[in-house]
PQR file of N, CA, C, O and H, with PARSE charges and radii, in Angstrom:
ATOM      1  N   SER A   1      -4.275   0.052   8.833 -0.4000 1.5000
ATOM      2  CA  SER A   1      -3.946  -1.175   9.316 -0.0000 2.0000
ATOM      3  C   SER A   1      -3.637  -1.995   8.010  0.5500 1.7000
ATOM      4  O   SER A   1      -3.780  -1.653   6.837 -0.5500 1.4000
ATOM      5  N   SER A   2      -3.153  -3.227   8.570 -0.4000 1.5000
ATOM      6  CA  SER A   2      -2.598  -4.070   7.407 -0.0000 2.0000
ATOM      7  C   SER A   2      -3.219  -5.562   7.708  0.5500 1.7000
ATOM      8  O   SER A   2      -3.459  -5.940   8.855 -0.5500 1.4000
ATOM      9  H   SER A   2      -3.037  -3.505   9.523  0.4000 1.0000
ATOM     10  N   ASP A   3      -3.435  -6.316   6.606 -0.4000 1.5000
ATOM     11  CA  ASP A   3      -3.956  -7.560   6.629 -0.0000 2.0000
ATOM     12  C   ASP A   3      -3.302  -8.606   5.701  0.5500 1.7000
ATOM     13  O   ASP A   3      -2.696  -8.293   4.676 -0.5500 1.4000
ATOM     14  H   ASP A   3      -3.240  -6.009   5.675  0.4000 1.0000
ATOM     15  N   LEU A   4      -3.480  -9.946   6.163 -0.4000 1.5000
ATOM     16  CA  LEU A   4      -2.901 -10.957   5.442 -0.0000 2.0000
ATOM     17  C   LEU A   4      -3.983 -12.028   5.326  0.5500 1.7000
ATOM     18  O   LEU A   4      -4.179 -12.828   6.241 -0.5500 1.4000
ATOM     19  H   LEU A   4      -3.973 -10.200   6.996  0.4000 1.0000
ATOM     20  N   GLU A   5      -4.680 -12.034   4.193 -0.4000 1.5000
ATOM     21  CA  GLU A   5      -5.821 -12.819   4.070 -0.0000 2.0000
ATOM     22  C   GLU A   5      -6.157 -13.370   2.590  0.5500 1.7000
ATOM     23  O   GLU A   5      -6.245 -12.656   1.591 -0.5500 1.4000
ATOM     24  H   GLU A   5      -4.521 -11.384   3.450  0.4000 1.0000
ATOM     25  N   ALA A   6      -6.321 -14.721   2.628 -0.4000 1.5000
ATOM     26  CA  ALA A   6      -6.555 -15.468   1.477 -0.0000 2.0000
ATOM     27  C   ALA A   6      -5.530 -15.147   0.244  0.5500 1.7000
ATOM     28  O   ALA A   6      -5.822 -14.913  -0.929 -0.5500 1.4000
ATOM     29  H   ALA A   6      -6.249 -15.301   3.439  0.4000 1.0000
ATOM     30  N   GLY A   7      -4.378 -15.199   0.793 -0.4000 1.5000
ATOM     31  CA  GLY A   7      -3.229 -14.948  -0.213 -0.0000 2.0000
ATOM     32  C   GLY A   7      -3.017 -13.573  -0.802  0.5500 1.7000
ATOM     33  O   GLY A   7      -2.365 -13.405  -1.832 -0.5500 1.4000
ATOM     34  H   GLY A   7      -4.140 -15.389   1.745  0.4000 1.0000
ATOM     35  N   TRP A   8      -3.639 -12.498  -0.058 -0.4000 1.5000
ATOM     36  CA  TRP A   8      -3.320 -11.199  -0.466 -0.0000 2.0000
ATOM     37  C   TRP A   8      -2.739 -10.396   0.943  0.5500 1.7000
ATOM     38  O   TRP A   8      -3.229 -10.526   2.064 -0.5500 1.4000
ATOM     39  H   TRP A   8      -4.169 -12.634   0.779  0.4000 1.0000
ATOM     40  N   LEU A   9      -1.782  -9.694   0.649 -0.4000 1.5000
ATOM     41  CA  LEU A   9      -1.164  -8.596   1.800 -0.0000 2.0000
ATOM     42  C   LEU A   9      -1.933  -7.371   1.468  0.5500 1.7000
ATOM     43  O   LEU A   9      -1.989  -6.992   0.299 -0.5500 1.4000
ATOM     44  H   LEU A   9      -1.384  -9.588  -0.262  0.4000 1.0000
ATOM     45  N   SER A  10      -2.420  -6.846   2.251 -0.4000 1.5000
ATOM     46  CA  SER A  10      -3.142  -5.319   2.041 -0.0000 2.0000
ATOM     47  C   SER A  10      -2.954  -4.398   3.194  0.5500 1.7000
ATOM     48  O   SER A  10      -2.613  -4.737   4.327 -0.5500 1.4000
ATOM     49  H   SER A  10      -2.374  -7.154   3.202  0.4000 1.0000
ATOM     50  N   LEU A  11      -3.206  -3.234   2.791 -0.4000 1.5000
ATOM     51  CA  LEU A  11      -2.978  -2.296   3.642 -0.0000 2.0000
ATOM     52  C   LEU A  11      -4.128  -1.186   3.470  0.5500 1.7000
ATOM     53  O   LEU A  11      -4.419  -0.779   2.345 -0.5500 1.4000
ATOM     54  H   LEU A  11      -3.483  -2.958   1.871  0.4000 1.0000
ATOM     55  N   PHE A  12      -4.741  -0.735   4.570 -0.4000 1.5000
ATOM     56  CA  PHE A  12      -6.014   0.052   4.562 -0.0000 2.0000
ATOM     57  C   PHE A  12      -5.601   1.343   5.254  0.5500 1.7000
ATOM     58  O   PHE A  12      -5.018   1.369   6.337 -0.5500 1.4000
ATOM     59  H   PHE A  12      -4.505  -1.066   5.484  0.4000 1.0000
ATOM     60  N   VAL A  13      -5.962   2.448   4.519 -0.4000 1.5000
ATOM     61  CA  VAL A  13      -5.605   3.755   4.899 -0.0000 2.0000
ATOM     62  C   VAL A  13      -6.806   4.519   4.887  0.5500 1.7000
ATOM     63  O   VAL A  13      -7.550   4.343   3.922 -0.5500 1.4000
ATOM     64  H   VAL A  13      -6.436   2.427   3.638  0.4000 1.0000
ATOM     65  N   ASP A  14      -7.181   5.425   5.866 -0.4000 1.5000
ATOM     66  CA  ASP A  14      -8.167   6.363   5.844 -0.0000 2.0000
ATOM     67  C   ASP A  14      -7.557   7.783   6.185  0.5500 1.7000
ATOM     68  O   ASP A  14      -7.072   8.036   7.287 -0.5500 1.4000
ATOM     69  H   ASP A  14      -6.576   5.569   6.649  0.4000 1.0000
ATOM     70  N   GLU A  15      -7.622   8.639   5.192 -0.4000 1.5000
ATOM     71  CA  GLU A  15      -6.918   9.831   5.277 -0.0000 2.0000
ATOM     72  C   GLU A  15      -7.484  10.872   6.286  0.5500 1.7000
ATOM     73  O   GLU A  15      -6.802  11.778   6.767 -0.5500 1.4000
ATOM     74  H   GLU A  15      -8.017   8.432   4.297  0.4000 1.0000
ATOM     75  N   GLY A  16      -8.565  10.692   6.511 -0.4000 1.5000
ATOM     76  CA  GLY A  16      -9.349  11.495   7.621 -0.0000 2.0000
ATOM     77  C   GLY A  16     -10.179  12.645   7.094  0.5500 1.7000
ATOM     78  O   GLY A  16     -10.156  12.754   5.868 -0.5500 1.4000
ATOM     79  H   GLY A  16      -9.119   9.956   6.120  0.4000 1.0000
ATOM     80  N   PRO A  17     -10.880  13.492   7.732 -0.5600 1.5000
ATOM     81  CA  PRO A  17     -11.770  14.377   7.138  0.2800 2.0000
ATOM     82  C   PRO A  17     -10.890  15.741   7.008  0.5500 1.7000
ATOM     83  O   PRO A  17     -10.095  16.047   7.896 -0.5500 1.4000
ATOM     84  N   GLY A  18     -11.074  16.512   5.891 -0.4000 1.5000
ATOM     85  CA  GLY A  18     -10.426  17.626   5.650 -0.0000 2.0000
ATOM     86  C   GLY A  18      -9.134  17.555   5.356  0.5500 1.7000
ATOM     87  O   GLY A  18      -8.525  18.624   5.397 -0.5500 1.4000
ATOM     88  H   GLY A  18     -11.720  16.263   5.169  0.4000 1.0000
ATOM     89  N   VAL A  19      -8.568  16.639   5.084 -0.4000 1.5000
ATOM     90  CA  VAL A  19      -7.120  16.396   4.524 -0.0000 2.0000
ATOM     91  C   VAL A  19      -7.064  16.533   2.947  0.5500 1.7000
ATOM     92  O   VAL A  19      -7.755  15.919   2.134 -0.5500 1.4000
ATOM     93  H   VAL A  19      -9.063  15.771   5.051  0.4000 1.0000
ATOM     94  N   VAL A  20      -6.003  17.555   2.680 -0.4000 1.5000
ATOM     95  CA  VAL A  20      -5.936  17.900   1.230 -0.0000 2.0000
ATOM     96  C   VAL A  20      -4.330  18.060   1.035  0.5500 1.7000
ATOM     97  O   VAL A  20      -3.556  18.268   1.970 -0.5500 1.4000
ATOM     98  H   VAL A  20      -5.442  18.054   3.340  0.4000 1.0000
ATOM     99  N   GLY A  21      -3.992  17.944  -0.182 -0.4000 1.5000
ATOM    100  CA  GLY A  21      -2.580  18.039  -0.540 -0.0000 2.0000
ATOM    101  C   GLY A  21      -1.693  16.950  -0.148  0.5500 1.7000
ATOM    102  O   GLY A  21      -0.474  17.101  -0.070 -0.5500 1.4000
ATOM    103  H   GLY A  21      -4.620  17.775  -0.941  0.4000 1.0000
ATOM    104  N   VAL A  22      -2.389  15.684   0.137 -0.4000 1.5000
ATOM    105  CA  VAL A  22      -1.589  14.489   0.433 -0.0000 2.0000
ATOM    106  C   VAL A  22      -2.315  13.353  -0.450  0.5500 1.7000
ATOM    107  O   VAL A  22      -3.508  13.068  -0.561 -0.5500 1.4000
ATOM    108  H   VAL A  22      -3.380  15.562   0.073  0.4000 1.0000
ATOM    109  N   THR A  23      -1.117  12.789  -1.059 -0.4000 1.5000
ATOM    110  CA  THR A  23      -1.284  11.385  -1.848 -0.0000 2.0000
ATOM    111  C   THR A  23      -0.763  10.363  -0.958  0.5500 1.7000
ATOM    112  O   THR A  23       0.307  10.448  -0.356 -0.5500 1.4000
ATOM    113  H   THR A  23      -0.148  13.020  -0.969  0.4000 1.0000
ATOM    114  N   VAL A  24      -1.670   9.287  -0.901 -0.4000 1.5000
ATOM    115  CA  VAL A  24      -1.287   8.144  -0.094 -0.0000 2.0000
ATOM    116  C   VAL A  24      -1.159   6.999  -1.043  0.5500 1.7000
ATOM    117  O   VAL A  24      -1.973   6.885  -1.958 -0.5500 1.4000
ATOM    118  H   VAL A  24      -2.540   9.218  -1.390  0.4000 1.0000
ATOM    119  N   GLY A  25      -0.132   6.096  -0.872 -0.4000 1.5000
ATOM    120  CA  GLY A  25       0.012   4.910  -1.698 -0.0000 2.0000
ATOM    121  C   GLY A  25       0.781   3.876  -0.884  0.5500 1.7000
ATOM    122  O   GLY A  25       0.966   4.089   0.314 -0.5500 1.4000
ATOM    123  H   GLY A  25       0.530   6.189  -0.128  0.4000 1.0000
ATOM    124  N   ALA A  26       1.217   2.824  -1.437 -0.4000 1.5000
ATOM    125  CA  ALA A  26       1.946   1.771  -0.953 -0.0000 2.0000
ATOM    126  C   ALA A  26       2.856   1.216  -2.100  0.5500 1.7000
ATOM    127  O   ALA A  26       2.693   1.396  -3.307 -0.5500 1.4000
ATOM    128  H   ALA A  26       1.067   2.651  -2.411  0.4000 1.0000
ATOM    129  N   GLU A  27       3.758   0.568  -1.533 -0.4000 1.5000
ATOM    130  CA  GLU A  27       4.670  -0.394  -2.459 -0.0000 2.0000
ATOM    131  C   GLU A  27       5.218  -1.611  -2.004  0.5500 1.7000
ATOM    132  O   GLU A  27       5.694  -1.623  -0.869 -0.5500 1.4000
ATOM    133  H   GLU A  27       3.890   0.422  -0.553  0.4000 1.0000
ATOM    134  N   THR A  28       5.235  -2.707  -2.735 -0.4000 1.5000
ATOM    135  CA  THR A  28       5.458  -4.082  -2.161 -0.0000 2.0000
ATOM    136  C   THR A  28       7.057  -4.551  -2.703  0.5500 1.7000
ATOM    137  O   THR A  28       7.501  -4.263  -3.814 -0.5500 1.4000
ATOM    138  H   THR A  28       4.848  -2.697  -3.656  0.4000 1.0000
ATOM    139  N   SER A  29       7.719  -5.255  -1.758 -0.4000 1.5000
ATOM    140  CA  SER A  29       8.923  -5.783  -2.161 -0.0000 2.0000
ATOM    141  C   SER A  29       9.073  -7.322  -1.647  0.5500 1.7000
ATOM    142  O   SER A  29       8.542  -7.704  -0.603 -0.5500 1.4000
ATOM    143  H   SER A  29       7.359  -5.489  -0.855  0.4000 1.0000
ATOM    144  N   GLU A  30       9.721  -8.023  -2.347 -0.4000 1.5000
ATOM    145  CA  GLU A  30       9.993  -9.430  -1.849 -0.0000 2.0000
ATOM    146  C   GLU A  30      11.426  -9.297  -1.191  0.5500 1.7000
ATOM    147  O   GLU A  30      11.749 -10.271  -0.511 -0.5500 1.4000
ATOM    148  H   GLU A  30      10.152  -7.713  -3.194  0.4000 1.0000
ATOM    149  N   THR A  31      12.228  -8.393  -1.261 -0.4000 1.5000
ATOM    150  CA  THR A  31      13.741  -8.389  -0.584 -0.0000 2.0000
ATOM    151  C   THR A  31      13.932  -7.285   0.153  0.5500 1.7000
ATOM    152  O   THR A  31      15.012  -7.248   0.743 -0.5500 1.4000
ATOM    153  H   THR A  31      11.965  -7.602  -1.813  0.4000 1.0000
ATOM    154  N   LEU A  32      13.097  -6.235   0.319 -0.4000 1.5000
ATOM    155  CA  LEU A  32      13.574  -5.010   1.044 -0.0000 2.0000
ATOM    156  C   LEU A  32      14.608  -4.345   0.583  0.5500 1.7000
ATOM    157  O   LEU A  32      15.081  -3.407   1.226 -0.5500 1.4000
ATOM    158  H   LEU A  32      12.219  -6.265  -0.161  0.4000 1.0000
ATOM    159  N   GLU A  33      15.125  -4.753  -0.640 -0.4000 1.5000
ATOM    160  CA  GLU A  33      16.209  -3.851  -1.186 -0.0000 2.0000
ATOM    161  C   GLU A  33      15.707  -2.501  -1.947  0.5500 1.7000
ATOM    162  O   GLU A  33      14.596  -2.419  -2.472 -0.5500 1.4000
ATOM    163  H   GLU A  33      14.741  -5.515  -1.162  0.4000 1.0000
ATOM    164  N   VAL A  34      16.531  -1.604  -1.939 -0.4000 1.5000
ATOM    165  CA  VAL A  34      15.985  -0.265  -2.465 -0.0000 2.0000
ATOM    166  C   VAL A  34      15.458  -0.073  -3.743  0.5500 1.7000
ATOM    167  O   VAL A  34      14.620   0.800  -3.967 -0.5500 1.4000
ATOM    168  H   VAL A  34      17.434  -1.670  -1.512  0.4000 1.0000
ATOM    169  N   GLU A  35      15.944  -0.921  -4.700 -0.4000 1.5000
ATOM    170  CA  GLU A  35      15.579  -0.930  -6.062 -0.0000 2.0000
ATOM    171  C   GLU A  35      14.477  -2.091  -6.343  0.5500 1.7000
ATOM    172  O   GLU A  35      14.032  -2.236  -7.481 -0.5500 1.4000
ATOM    173  H   GLU A  35      16.626  -1.630  -4.518  0.4000 1.0000
ATOM    174  N   ASP A  36      14.087  -2.843  -5.353 -0.4000 1.5000
ATOM    175  CA  ASP A  36      13.059  -3.703  -5.636 -0.0000 2.0000
ATOM    176  C   ASP A  36      11.550  -3.443  -5.112  0.5500 1.7000
ATOM    177  O   ASP A  36      10.698  -4.325  -5.006 -0.5500 1.4000
ATOM    178  H   ASP A  36      14.449  -2.726  -4.428  0.4000 1.0000
ATOM    179  N   TRP A  37      11.398  -2.264  -4.845 -0.4000 1.5000
ATOM    180  CA  TRP A  37       9.980  -1.833  -4.360 -0.0000 2.0000
ATOM    181  C   TRP A  37       9.112  -1.216  -5.590  0.5500 1.7000
ATOM    182  O   TRP A  37       9.584  -0.371  -6.350 -0.5500 1.4000
ATOM    183  H   TRP A  37      12.091  -1.547  -4.931  0.4000 1.0000
ATOM    184  N   THR A  38       7.773  -1.737  -5.702 -0.4000 1.5000
ATOM    185  CA  THR A  38       7.041  -1.435  -6.788 -0.0000 2.0000
ATOM    186  C   THR A  38       5.659  -1.124  -6.443  0.5500 1.7000
ATOM    187  O   THR A  38       5.168  -1.806  -5.544 -0.5500 1.4000
ATOM    188  H   THR A  38       7.390  -2.424  -5.084  0.4000 1.0000
ATOM    189  N   PRO A  39       4.983  -0.280  -6.953 -0.5600 1.5000
ATOM    190  CA  PRO A  39       3.790   0.251  -6.464  0.2800 2.0000
ATOM    191  C   PRO A  39       2.580  -0.807  -6.382  0.5500 1.7000
ATOM    192  O   PRO A  39       2.291  -1.517  -7.345 -0.5500 1.4000
ATOM    193  N   ALA A  40       1.960  -0.851  -5.268 -0.4000 1.5000
ATOM    194  CA  ALA A  40       0.919  -1.870  -4.938 -0.0000 2.0000
ATOM    195  C   ALA A  40      -0.321  -1.410  -5.650  0.5500 1.7000
ATOM    196  O   ALA A  40      -0.395  -0.207  -5.902 -0.5500 1.4000
ATOM    197  H   ALA A  40       2.194  -0.275  -4.486  0.4000 1.0000
ATOM    198  N   THR A  41      -1.392  -2.272  -6.042 -0.4000 1.5000
ATOM    199  CA  THR A  41      -2.453  -1.894  -6.569 -0.0000 2.0000
ATOM    200  C   THR A  41      -3.264  -1.219  -5.710  0.5500 1.7000
ATOM    201  O   THR A  41      -3.308  -1.611  -4.544 -0.5500 1.4000
ATOM    202  H   THR A  41      -1.332  -3.249  -5.837  0.4000 1.0000
ATOM    203  N   GLU A  42      -4.035  -0.113  -6.112 -0.4000 1.5000
ATOM    204  CA  GLU A  42      -4.875   0.545  -5.118 -0.0000 2.0000
ATOM    205  C   GLU A  42      -6.374   0.344  -5.560  0.5500 1.7000
ATOM    206  O   GLU A  42      -6.717   0.497  -6.732 -0.5500 1.4000
ATOM    207  H   GLU A  42      -4.000   0.205  -7.060  0.4000 1.0000
ATOM    208  N   TYR A  43      -7.312  -0.033  -4.482 -0.4000 1.5000
ATOM    209  CA  TYR A  43      -8.822  -0.117  -4.863 -0.0000 2.0000
ATOM    210  C   TYR A  43      -9.349   0.828  -3.834  0.5500 1.7000
ATOM    211  O   TYR A  43      -8.835   0.940  -2.721 -0.5500 1.4000
ATOM    212  H   TYR A  43      -7.034  -0.158  -3.529  0.4000 1.0000
ATOM    213  N   GLY A  44     -10.318   1.460  -4.211 -0.4000 1.5000
ATOM    214  CA  GLY A  44     -11.071   2.510  -3.235 -0.0000 2.0000
ATOM    215  C   GLY A  44     -10.951   3.700  -3.981  0.5500 1.7000
ATOM    216  O   GLY A  44     -10.417   3.778  -5.087 -0.5500 1.4000
ATOM    217  H   GLY A  44     -10.735   1.369  -5.115  0.4000 1.0000
ATOM    218  N   ASP A  45     -11.515   4.722  -3.281 -0.4000 1.5000
ATOM    219  CA  ASP A  45     -11.746   6.093  -3.774 -0.0000 2.0000
ATOM    220  C   ASP A  45     -11.971   7.163  -2.706  0.5500 1.7000
ATOM    221  O   ASP A  45     -12.537   6.900  -1.644 -0.5500 1.4000
ATOM    222  H   ASP A  45     -11.950   4.659  -2.383  0.4000 1.0000
ATOM    223  N   GLY A  46     -11.529   8.330  -3.007 -0.4000 1.5000
ATOM    224  CA  GLY A  46     -11.556   9.444  -1.980 -0.0000 2.0000
ATOM    225  C   GLY A  46     -10.673   9.176  -0.913  0.5500 1.7000
ATOM    226  O   GLY A  46      -9.551   8.706  -1.104 -0.5500 1.4000
ATOM    227  H   GLY A  46     -11.070   8.543  -3.869  0.4000 1.0000
ATOM    228  N   PRO A  47     -11.153   9.469   0.276 -0.5600 1.5000
ATOM    229  CA  PRO A  47     -10.116   9.503   1.475  0.2800 2.0000
ATOM    230  C   PRO A  47      -9.772   7.953   1.821  0.5500 1.7000
ATOM    231  O   PRO A  47      -8.808   7.715   2.550 -0.5500 1.4000
ATOM    232  N   TYR A  48     -10.557   6.914   1.301 -0.4000 1.5000
ATOM    233  CA  TYR A  48     -10.297   5.499   1.761 -0.0000 2.0000
ATOM    234  C   TYR A  48      -9.581   4.698   0.791  0.5500 1.7000
ATOM    235  O   TYR A  48     -10.088   4.464  -0.306 -0.5500 1.4000
ATOM    236  H   TYR A  48     -11.340   7.107   0.709  0.4000 1.0000
ATOM    237  N   HIS A  49      -8.386   4.239   1.133 -0.4000 1.5000
ATOM    238  CA  HIS A  49      -7.472   3.516   0.383 -0.0000 2.0000
ATOM    239  C   HIS A  49      -7.262   2.221   0.633  0.5500 1.7000
ATOM    240  O   HIS A  49      -6.923   1.931   1.781 -0.5500 1.4000
ATOM    241  H   HIS A  49      -7.975   4.429   2.025  0.4000 1.0000
ATOM    242  N   TYR A  50      -7.390   1.291  -0.234 -0.4000 1.5000
ATOM    243  CA  TYR A  50      -7.300  -0.123   0.098 -0.0000 2.0000
ATOM    244  C   TYR A  50      -6.224  -0.532  -0.934  0.5500 1.7000
ATOM    245  O   TYR A  50      -6.582  -0.673  -2.103 -0.5500 1.4000
ATOM    246  H   TYR A  50      -7.665   1.526  -1.166  0.4000 1.0000
ATOM    247  N   LEU A  51      -4.833  -0.747  -0.562 -0.4000 1.5000
ATOM    248  CA  LEU A  51      -3.779  -1.054  -1.425 -0.0000 2.0000
ATOM    249  C   LEU A  51      -3.381  -2.542  -1.051  0.5500 1.7000
ATOM    250  O   LEU A  51      -3.100  -2.888   0.097 -0.5500 1.4000
ATOM    251  H   LEU A  51      -4.542  -0.632   0.387  0.4000 1.0000
ATOM    252  N   SER A  52      -3.391  -3.352  -2.114 -0.4000 1.5000
ATOM    253  CA  SER A  52      -3.296  -4.717  -1.768 -0.0000 2.0000
ATOM    254  C   SER A  52      -2.429  -5.303  -3.125  0.5500 1.7000
ATOM    255  O   SER A  52      -2.373  -4.757  -4.227 -0.5500 1.4000
ATOM    256  H   SER A  52      -3.620  -3.071  -3.046  0.4000 1.0000
ATOM    257  N   GLU A  53      -1.751  -6.618  -2.696 -0.4000 1.5000
ATOM    258  CA  GLU A  53      -1.148  -7.259  -3.740 -0.0000 2.0000
ATOM    259  C   GLU A  53      -1.138  -8.763  -3.305  0.5500 1.7000
ATOM    260  O   GLU A  53      -0.858  -9.156  -2.172 -0.5500 1.4000
ATOM    261  H   GLU A  53      -1.796  -7.062  -1.801  0.4000 1.0000
ATOM    262  N   GLN A  54      -1.453  -9.474  -4.274 -0.4000 1.5000
ATOM    263  CA  GLN A  54      -1.278 -11.015  -4.362 -0.0000 2.0000
ATOM    264  C   GLN A  54      -0.061 -11.634  -4.069  0.5500 1.7000
ATOM    265  O   GLN A  54       0.949 -11.423  -4.741 -0.5500 1.4000
ATOM    266  H   GLN A  54      -1.681  -9.155  -5.194  0.4000 1.0000
ATOM    267  N   ILE A  55      -0.098 -12.483  -2.984 -0.4000 1.5000
ATOM    268  CA  ILE A  55       1.190 -13.147  -2.746 -0.0000 2.0000
ATOM    269  C   ILE A  55       1.683 -14.165  -3.820  0.5500 1.7000
ATOM    270  O   ILE A  55       2.790 -14.211  -4.355 -0.5500 1.4000
ATOM    271  H   ILE A  55      -0.919 -12.654  -2.438  0.4000 1.0000
ATOM    272  N   GLY A  56       0.628 -14.948  -4.004 -0.4000 1.5000
ATOM    273  CA  GLY A  56       0.796 -15.940  -5.179 -0.0000 2.0000
ATOM    274  C   GLY A  56       1.819 -17.006  -4.677  0.5500 1.7000
ATOM    275  O   GLY A  56       1.626 -17.551  -3.591 -0.5500 1.4000
ATOM    276  H   GLY A  56      -0.272 -14.910  -3.569  0.4000 1.0000
ATOM    277  N   LEU A  57       2.917 -17.320  -5.455 -0.4000 1.5000
ATOM    278  CA  LEU A  57       3.806 -18.312  -4.944 -0.0000 2.0000
ATOM    279  C   LEU A  57       5.079 -17.764  -4.231  0.5500 1.7000
ATOM    280  O   LEU A  57       6.013 -18.493  -3.898 -0.5500 1.4000
ATOM    281  H   LEU A  57       3.074 -16.877  -6.338  0.4000 1.0000
ATOM    282  N   ARG A  58       5.040 -16.482  -4.035 -0.4000 1.5000
ATOM    283  CA  ARG A  58       6.217 -15.878  -3.208 -0.0000 2.0000
ATOM    284  C   ARG A  58       6.448 -16.290  -1.963  0.5500 1.7000
ATOM    285  O   ARG A  58       5.455 -16.387  -1.242 -0.5500 1.4000
ATOM    286  H   ARG A  58       4.281 -15.890  -4.306  0.4000 1.0000
ATOM    287  N   ASP A  59       7.554 -16.577  -1.484 -0.4000 1.5000
ATOM    288  CA  ASP A  59       7.874 -17.026  -0.023 -0.0000 2.0000
ATOM    289  C   ASP A  59       7.614 -15.956   0.982  0.5500 1.7000
ATOM    290  O   ASP A  59       7.324 -16.227   2.147 -0.5500 1.4000
ATOM    291  H   ASP A  59       8.361 -16.498  -2.069  0.4000 1.0000
ATOM    292  N   ARG A  60       7.721 -14.719   0.519 -0.4000 1.5000
ATOM    293  CA  ARG A  60       7.588 -13.362   1.334 -0.0000 2.0000
ATOM    294  C   ARG A  60       7.256 -12.199   0.454  0.5500 1.7000
ATOM    295  O   ARG A  60       7.583 -12.107  -0.729 -0.5500 1.4000
ATOM    296  H   ARG A  60       7.956 -14.498  -0.427  0.4000 1.0000
ATOM    297  N   LEU A  61       6.533 -11.264   1.184 -0.4000 1.5000
ATOM    298  CA  LEU A  61       6.248 -10.112   0.530 -0.0000 2.0000
ATOM    299  C   LEU A  61       6.101  -9.048   1.581  0.5500 1.7000
ATOM    300  O   LEU A  61       5.395  -9.217   2.575 -0.5500 1.4000
ATOM    301  H   LEU A  61       6.267 -11.338   2.146  0.4000 1.0000
ATOM    302  N   PHE A  62       6.767  -7.971   1.349 -0.4000 1.5000
ATOM    303  CA  PHE A  62       6.600  -6.814   2.194 -0.0000 2.0000
ATOM    304  C   PHE A  62       5.641  -5.754   1.849  0.5500 1.7000
ATOM    305  O   PHE A  62       5.301  -5.728   0.666 -0.5500 1.4000
ATOM    306  H   PHE A  62       7.341  -7.834   0.541  0.4000 1.0000
ATOM    307  N   ILE A  63       5.125  -4.858   2.654 -0.4000 1.5000
ATOM    308  CA  ILE A  63       4.438  -3.551   2.030 -0.0000 2.0000
ATOM    309  C   ILE A  63       4.669  -2.555   3.020  0.5500 1.7000
ATOM    310  O   ILE A  63       4.707  -2.718   4.239 -0.5500 1.4000
ATOM    311  H   ILE A  63       5.401  -4.879   3.614  0.4000 1.0000
ATOM    312  N   ARG A  64       4.852  -1.275   2.227 -0.4000 1.5000
ATOM    313  CA  ARG A  64       5.035  -0.155   2.957 -0.0000 2.0000
ATOM    314  C   ARG A  64       4.271   0.958   2.444  0.5500 1.7000
ATOM    315  O   ARG A  64       3.930   1.055   1.265 -0.5500 1.4000
ATOM    316  H   ARG A  64       4.821  -1.142   1.236  0.4000 1.0000
ATOM    317  N   LEU A  65       3.991   1.852   3.414 -0.4000 1.5000
ATOM    318  CA  LEU A  65       2.978   2.983   3.164 -0.0000 2.0000
ATOM    319  C   LEU A  65       4.110   4.183   2.421  0.5500 1.7000
ATOM    320  O   LEU A  65       5.289   4.351   2.730 -0.5500 1.4000
ATOM    321  H   LEU A  65       4.268   1.773   4.371  0.4000 1.0000
ATOM    322  N   THR A  66       3.395   4.842   1.471 -0.4000 1.5000
ATOM    323  CA  THR A  66       4.233   5.965   1.091 -0.0000 2.0000
ATOM    324  C   THR A  66       3.143   7.188   1.064  0.5500 1.7000
ATOM    325  O   THR A  66       1.955   7.061   0.767 -0.5500 1.4000
ATOM    326  H   THR A  66       2.436   4.705   1.220  0.4000 1.0000
ATOM    327  N   ILE A  67       3.687   8.182   1.370 -0.4000 1.5000
ATOM    328  CA  ILE A  67       2.969   9.497   1.660 -0.0000 2.0000
ATOM    329  C   ILE A  67       3.585  10.726   0.868  0.5500 1.7000
ATOM    330  O   ILE A  67       4.730  11.036   1.196 -0.5500 1.4000
ATOM    331  H   ILE A  67       4.652   8.286   1.611  0.4000 1.0000
ATOM    332  N   ASP A  68       3.009  11.419  -0.073 -0.4000 1.5000
ATOM    333  CA  ASP A  68       3.470  12.463  -0.694 -0.0000 2.0000
ATOM    334  C   ASP A  68       2.707  13.901  -0.289  0.5500 1.7000
ATOM    335  O   ASP A  68       1.483  13.999  -0.372 -0.5500 1.4000
ATOM    336  H   ASP A  68       2.079  11.167  -0.340  0.4000 1.0000
ATOM    337  N   VAL A  69       3.431  14.841   0.090 -0.4000 1.5000
ATOM    338  CA  VAL A  69       2.739  15.916   0.668 -0.0000 2.0000
ATOM    339  C   VAL A  69       2.978  17.169  -0.438  0.5500 1.7000
ATOM    340  O   VAL A  69       4.132  17.455  -0.755 -0.5500 1.4000
ATOM    341  H   VAL A  69       4.425  14.762   0.157  0.4000 1.0000
ATOM    342  N   MET A  70       2.019  17.784  -0.917 -0.4000 1.5000
ATOM    343  CA  MET A  70       2.124  18.888  -1.860 -0.0000 2.0000
ATOM    344  C   MET A  70       2.383  20.078  -1.111  0.5500 1.7000
ATOM    345  O   MET A  70       1.723  20.303  -0.097 -0.5500 1.4000
ATOM    346  H   MET A  70       1.081  17.551  -0.659  0.4000 1.0000
ATOM    347  N   GLU A  71       3.405  20.983  -1.560 -0.4000 1.5000
ATOM    348  CA  GLU A  71       3.682  22.253  -0.978 -0.0000 2.0000
ATOM    349  C   GLU A  71       2.959  23.120  -1.556  0.5500 1.7000
ATOM    350  O   GLU A  71       3.025  24.303  -1.218 -0.5500 1.4000
ATOM    351  H   GLU A  71       3.941  20.801  -2.385  0.4000 1.0000
TER
END
């Protein structure tokens, strides 16, 4: 789920029980341009991910989920 609260844009992800070989993250962008995405700060541990970025003085901020699967 995502949230916008107190000047922070956040994404909450629960990997679920028994999930292995998957890395979850997020990236943020002010423009949606391909080269403008940067990693969001992650807080949390284990299967629970809280990814957040402070909006600050920006007019807009987008967040997207990233998923890497190990083969």
